[in-house]
C-alpha positions as CSV (number, residue, x, y, z in Angstrom):
1,M,-10.0,22.7,67.5
2,T,-11.4,21.5,64.1
3,N,-12.8,18.2,63.2
4,V,-10.0,15.7,62.2
5,P,-10.9,13.1,59.8
6,A,-9.2,9.9,60.8
7,C,-6.0,8.5,59.2
8,A,-6.6,6.3,55.9
9,M,-4.1,4.1,57.2
10,C,-3.7,3.7,60.8
11,A,-7.2,5.5,61.5
12,S,-5.9,7.8,64.4
13,T,-7.8,11.0,65.1
14,A,-5.1,12.7,66.9
15,P,-4.7,16.5,65.9
16,T,-1.8,16.9,63.7
17,T,0.0,19.0,61.5
18,R,-1.3,17.6,58.3
19,I,-2.7,19.5,55.3
20,A,-6.5,19.1,55.8
21,Y,-6.9,17.4,52.3
22,E,-4.0,14.6,53.2
23,P,-5.7,11.6,54.2
24,W,-2.7,10.4,56.1
25,C,-1.7,11.4,59.9
26,C,2.2,11.2,58.9
27,S,4.7,10.5,56.6
28,A,5.1,7.1,57.8
29,C,1.4,6.2,57.2
30,C,1.4,7.5,53.8
31,T,4.5,5.5,53.1
32,D,2.8,2.5,54.3
33,T,-0.4,3.0,52.1
34,Y,2.0,3.3,48.7
35,A,3.7,0.4,49.7
36,L,0.6,-1.8,50.3
37,D,-1.4,-0.6,47.1
38,A,1.8,-1.7,45.1
39,T,1.9,-5.3,46.8
40,R,-2.1,-5.1,46.3
41,P,-3.0,-7.1,42.6
42,S,-5.5,-5.2,40.6
43,S,-7.5,-8.0,39.8
44,L,-8.1,-11.3,41.0
45,V,-5.2,-13.9,40.0
46,V,-5.8,-17.6,39.3
47,P,-2.5,-19.8,39.4
48,R,-1.7,-21.7,36.5
49,V,-3.0,-25.3,36.3
50,A,-2.7,-27.9,33.9
51,H,-6.3,-27.9,32.7
52,R,-8.7,-25.2,33.1
53,K,-11.3,-26.4,31.3
54,P,-13.3,-28.2,33.8
55,I,-13.7,-25.0,35.9
56,T,-14.4,-23.0,32.8
57,V,-17.9,-21.6,31.7
58,Y,-18.7,-21.7,28.4
59,Q,-22.1,-20.1,26.7
60,C,-24.0,-20.6,23.6
61,D,-24.1,-17.2,21.2
62,T,-27.2,-19.1,19.9
63,C,-29.4,-20.1,22.7
64,G,-27.6,-18.6,25.3
65,I,-27.3,-21.8,27.5
66,R,-24.2,-22.0,29.4
67,A,-22.1,-24.9,30.6
68,L,-19.6,-25.9,32.7
69,G,-16.1,-27.8,31.1
70,E,-18.1,-28.4,27.9
71,Q,-17.6,-26.4,24.7
72,R,-20.6,-27.6,22.7
73,C,-23.9,-26.7,23.1
74,E,-26.2,-30.0,23.4
75,D,-29.1,-28.4,22.1
76,C,-27.6,-26.4,18.8
77,T,-25.0,-28.6,18.4
78,T,-22.6,-25.3,17.9
79,F,-19.5,-24.4,19.9
80,M,-20.0,-21.9,22.9
81,R,-18.0,-19.1,23.6
82,K,-15.9,-19.1,26.6
83,V,-17.1,-16.6,29.4
84,G,-14.7,-17.2,32.5
85,I,-13.4,-19.5,35.4
86,G,-16.5,-20.2,37.3
87,G,-18.8,-22.4,38.6
88,R,-22.3,-23.4,40.0
89,C,-24.1,-20.5,42.5
90,P,-24.4,-22.6,45.5
91,C,-27.7,-20.5,46.1
92,C,-29.4,-21.0,42.8
93,E,-27.0,-23.5,41.3
94,D,-26.9,-21.3,38.2
95,L,-23.4,-21.2,36.2
96,I,-21.5,-18.0,37.4
97,T,-18.0,-16.7,36.6
98,V,-15.8,-15.5,39.1
99,A,-16.1,-11.8,37.7
100,E,-19.7,-11.9,37.7
101,L,-19.6,-12.9,41.4
102,V,-16.7,-10.3,42.8
103,G,-17.2,-7.7,40.1
104,E,-13.4,-7.7,39.0
105,E,-11.7,-9.7,36.2
106,V,-9.9,-12.9,36.7
107,I,-6.2,-13.0,35.2
108,A,-4.7,-16.4,34.8
109,T,-1.0,-16.6,35.4
110,S,1.3,-18.2,33.2
């Protein structure tokens, strides 16, 4: 008996007649996997709210300072560019975006 890898959907290791390169134990698990992938968004989705500015991180291109909800740099008195939706890191109090934290793009729904 050969070593059969676990099914990607149900983790079954029961011997089956599947082809060695298929990650599923049966056609039902294959179908379930594709159905699950179809409902899972490829990026984080943030619901649309009336005012997103208070949770938006901005960064000054001149001095590199970040601000939360403020578009104008206090030091340079220039407008900053939007980095993304975010807030203060609970560990170090630095301003970070959700995309930097989870490594995925954040999409605002309309």
